[in-house]
C-alpha positions in Angstrom: -7.6 -84.8 95.4 -8.3 -82.0 97.8 -10.7 -82.4 100.6 -13.6 -79.9 100.7 -13.0 -77.1 103.2 -14.6 -77.6 106.6 -17.1 -75.2 108.1 -14.6 -73.8 110.6 -12.2 -73.2 107.7 -14.9 -71.3 105.7 -15.8 -69.3 108.7 -12.2 -68.3 109.3 -11.7 -67.4 105.6 -14.9 -65.4 105.3 -15.2 -64.2 108.9 -16.4 -60.7 108.0 -19.1 -62.0 105.7 -20.3 -64.4 108.4 -20.2 -61.5 110.9 -22.5 -59.5 108.6 -24.8 -62.5 108.5 -24.8 -63.0 112.3 -27.3 -60.3 112.9 -29.9 -61.8 110.5 -29.3 -65.2 112.0 -29.8 -64.0 115.6 -32.9 -62.1 114.6 -34.4 -65.1 112.8 -33.7 -67.4 115.8 -35.1 -65.0 118.4 -38.2 -63.8 116.6 -39.1 -66.7 114.3 -37.9 -70.0 116.0 -38.0 -69.4 119.7 -41.6 -68.2 119.7 -42.5 -71.5 118.1 -42.4 -73.1 121.5 -45.7 -71.3 122.2 -47.4 -73.7 119.7 -48.0 -75.9 122.7 -50.7 -73.4 123.8 -52.8 -74.6 120.9 -53.3 -77.9 122.7 -53.9 -76.4 126.2 -56.6 -74.4 128.0 -53.9 -71.7 128.5 -54.0 -69.7 131.6 -51.7 -66.7 131.7 -51.1 -67.1 135.4 -50.2 -70.8 135.2 -48.1 -70.4 132.1 -47.4 -73.1 129.4 -46.1 -75.6 131.9 -49.1 -75.3 134.3 -52.0 -75.0 131.9 -54.1 -78.2 131.4 -53.9 -80.0 128.0 -57.1 -80.4 126.0 -55.8 -82.1 122.9 -57.4 -81.1 119.6 -60.5 -79.4 121.3 -59.6 -76.0 119.9 -59.1 -77.3 116.4 -62.5 -78.9 116.6 -64.0 -75.5 117.5 -62.2 -73.9 114.5 -63.6 -76.3 112.0 -67.2 -76.4 113.4 -67.8 -72.7 114.2 -69.5 -70.8 111.3 -67.7 -67.6 112.3 -64.3 -69.2 111.6 -65.6 -70.7 108.4 -66.8 -67.3 107.2 -63.4 -65.8 108.0 -61.6 -68.6 106.1 -63.8 -68.1 103.0 -63.3 -64.3 103.1 -59.5 -64.8 103.4 -59.3 -67.2 100.5 -61.6 -65.1 98.4 -59.8 -61.8 99.0 -56.3 -63.2 98.6 -57.1 -65.3 95.6 -58.4 -62.2 93.7 -55.4 -60.1 94.8 -52.8 -62.8 93.9 -54.2 -64.1 90.7 -55.6 -60.9 89.1 -53.0 -58.6 90.6 -50.0 -60.7 89.8 -49.6 -59.7 86.1 -49.7 -56.0 86.8 -46.1 -55.5 88.0 -45.0 -57.6 85.0 -46.8 -55.4 82.6 -45.5 -52.3 84.3 -41.9 -53.6 84.1 -42.4 -54.3 80.4 -43.7 -50.8 79.9 -40.7 -49.3 81.8 -38.4 -51.4 79.7 -39.8 -49.8 76.5 -39.2 -46.2 77.7 -36.3 -44.5 75.9 -36.2 -41.1 77.6 -33.8 -41.6 80.6 -35.1 -38.7 82.7 -38.8 -39.5 82.0 -38.2 -43.2 82.7 -36.5 -42.5 86.1 -39.2 -40.0 87.0 -42.0 -42.4 86.3 -40.3 -45.2 88.1 -39.7 -43.1 91.2 -43.3 -42.0 91.3 -44.5 -45.6 91.1 -42.1 -46.6 93.9 -43.1 -43.9 96.4 -46.4 -45.5 97.7 -44.5 -48.6 98.8 -42.7 -46.5 101.5 -45.9 -45.4 103.0 -47.2 -47.3 106.0 -50.5 -49.1 105.6 -52.0 -46.8 108.2 -51.0 -43.8 106.0 -52.5 -45.5 102.9 -55.8 -46.2 104.8 -55.9 -42.5 105.9 -55.4 -41.3 102.4 -58.2 -43.5 101.1 -60.6 -42.4 103.8 -59.8 -38.8 103.0 -60.3 -39.3 99.3 -63.6 -41.2 99.5 -65.2 -39.3 102.4 -68.6 -37.6 101.7 -67.0 -34.2 101.4 -63.9 -35.6 99.7 -62.4 -35.4 96.2 -64.1 -38.6 95.0 -67.6 -37.2 95.5 -66.6 -33.8 94.2 -65.4 -35.4 91.0 -68.7 -37.3 90.6 -70.7 -34.1 91.1 -68.5 -32.3 88.6 -68.9 -35.0 85.9 -72.6 -35.2 86.6 -73.0 -31.5 86.2 -75.2 -31.1 89.2 -75.2 -32.0 92.9 -75.5 -35.7 93.7 -76.2 -37.8 96.7 -72.9 -38.1 98.3 -71.8 -41.5 99.7 -68.7 -43.1 101.2 -68.0 -46.3 99.3 -65.8 -47.5 102.2 -68.9 -47.9 104.3 -70.4 -50.5 101.9 -69.1 -54.1 102.5 -69.8 -54.9 98.8 -66.9 -52.5 97.9 -64.5 -54.0 100.4 -62.7 -56.4 98.0 -62.3 -53.6 95.4 -60.8 -51.3 98.0 -58.4 -54.0 99.2 -57.4 -54.8 95.6 -57.0 -51.1 94.6 -55.0 -50.1 97.6 -52.7 -53.2 97.4 -52.1 -52.5 93.7 -51.4 -48.8 94.2 -49.0 -49.4 97.1 -47.0 -52.4 95.7 -47.1 -52.4 91.9 -44.1 -50.1 91.5 -41.8 -51.8 94.0 -42.8 -55.3 92.7 -41.9 -54.3 89.2 -38.2 -53.8 90.3 -37.7 -57.6 90.5 -39.0 -58.1 87.0 -36.9 -55.1 85.7 -33.8 -56.8 87.2 -34.8 -60.1 85.5 -35.2 -58.2 82.1 -31.8 -56.6 82.6 -30.3 -60.1 83.0 -31.5 -61.3 79.6 -28.6 -61.7 77.0 -28.6 -58.7 74.7 -27.4 -60.8 71.9 -30.8 -62.4 71.7 -32.4 -59.0 70.9 -29.7 -58.3 68.3 -30.3 -61.6 66.6 -34.1 -60.9 66.7 -33.6 -57.5 65.0 -31.5 -59.1 62.3 -34.4 -61.5 61.7 -36.8 -58.6 61.3 -38.6 -58.9 64.7 -40.1 -55.7 66.0 -40.4 -54.6 69.7 -43.7 -56.5 70.1 -42.3 -59.9 68.9 -39.1 -59.4 70.9 -41.2 -58.9 74.0 -43.3 -62.0 73.2 -40.5 -64.4 72.3 -37.5 -63.1 74.3 -38.5 -60.9 77.2 -41.5 -62.8 78.5 -39.8 -66.3 78.3 -36.7 -64.7 79.9 -38.5 -63.5 83.0 -40.8 -66.5 83.3 -38.6 -68.4 85.8 -38.5 -65.3 88.1 -42.3 -64.9 87.8 -42.9 -68.5 88.7 -40.7 -68.4 91.7 -42.4 -65.3 93.0 -45.9 -66.8 92.3 -45.0 -70.0 94.2 -43.7 -68.0 97.2 -46.8 -65.7 97.1 -49.2 -68.6 97.0 -48.6 -69.1 100.8 -50.3 -65.8 101.5 -53.7 -67.2 100.3 -54.7 -68.0 103.9 -52.9 -65.0 105.5 -54.2 -61.6 104.7 -52.4 -58.3 105.3 -53.6 -57.5 108.8 -52.8 -53.8 108.8 -54.6 -53.3 105.5 -57.7 -55.3 106.3 -58.1 -54.0 109.9 -57.5 -50.5 108.8 -60.3 -50.5 106.1 -62.8 -52.3 108.4 -65.3 -50.1 110.1 -68.6 -50.5 112.0 -70.5 -50.9 108.7 -68.3 -53.6 107.2 -66.5 -55.4 110.0 -69.1 -58.2 110.5 -69.1 -59.2 106.9 -65.4 -58.8 106.2 -63.7 -60.7 109.0 -60.6 -62.6 107.8 -58.3 -65.1 109.6 -55.8 -62.5 110.9 -58.4 -60.1 112.2 -60.3 -62.9 113.9 -57.1 -64.2 115.5 -56.4 -60.6 116.8 -59.9 -60.3 118.1 -59.8 -63.6 119.9 -56.2 -63.6 121.1 -55.6 -60.0 122.0 -59.0 -58.4 122.6 -60.7 -61.4 124.3 -57.7 -63.1 125.7 -58.4 -66.5 124.2 -54.8 -67.3 123.5 -55.2 -71.0 123.0 -57.9 -70.7 120.3 -55.9 -68.0 118.5 -52.7 -70.1 118.6 -54.6 -73.1 117.2 -55.9 -71.0 114.4 -52.4 -69.6 113.7 -51.0 -73.2 113.7 -53.6 -74.4 111.3 -53.1 -71.4 109.1 -49.3 -72.0 108.9 -49.7 -75.7 108.1 -52.2 -74.9 105.3 -49.9 -72.2 103.9 -47.0 -74.7 103.7 -49.2 -77.3 102.0 -50.4 -74.7 99.4 -46.8 -73.7 98.6 -45.8 -77.3 98.4 -48.6 -78.1 96.0 -48.1 -75.1 93.8 -44.4 -75.8 93.7 -45.1 -79.5 92.7 -47.4 -78.4 89.9 -44.9 -75.9 88.7 -42.1 -78.4 88.6 -44.3 -80.9 86.8 -45.5 -78.5 84.2 -42.6 -76.1 83.6 -39.6 -77.6 85.5 -39.4 -74.4 87.6 -39.5 -74.7 91.4 -38.0 -73.4 94.6 -36.8 -76.9 95.6 
């Protein structure tokens, strides 16, 4: 009976693969783990001149402020509300798009449509925000189209200045930017389904619709569940660039989320301890949500990430 190879033996055998991995490991340690030492600031009245070792400890004072301040409570509610809608309602769209791509038979047309759907993903959020502002401005294409359809001049408005439209703008911009790229994962999952299942279904007289319902969807369900579990951690962590970019003087007060509030307190006002406490609480809640969703998924479907 052979002993399993030791770590040093595996490193010597696969040294070039480990060398390729080294950059990612160093990046993760430097930018993800070393900064975690700053968590101690959440329990201090941090003074930038005294540093972490000289600032006085205040225990859970900042956490008490977080859970008692209505401004923080409003930011948490907005974050959960916006992200729940984006996650739950927006999650099926890439799956549907992948299923539609899978049904296309013209190779050139299929590649062209896929490429067009991927392109917005490579735009920065600042570019996406600029495009939306240009489209919806008072003299922009959106108001021109409304006037054309009405057949006469109308009262021109900018919907981005109305906080009631903020969620719709976040959802629409998120979907437009990410749907094409997100569908790639599901297309890969579809490609991994055994083709013999489709051949057997055809012999049994199943059409494309029944094949999709009974073969394709069950085949990609494990992938969909894993992605949903991982995405659930974002319920308390909004996309800062997207939200901050779409905020303006007319909407900022009503649309604060956790990330923009942390930026406002930590960077603009210099309250690093309170911002760190908020970030720590946010991380703990994200982990608990992922753990809970994973537990429910394991119990109900047997699919989980651990």
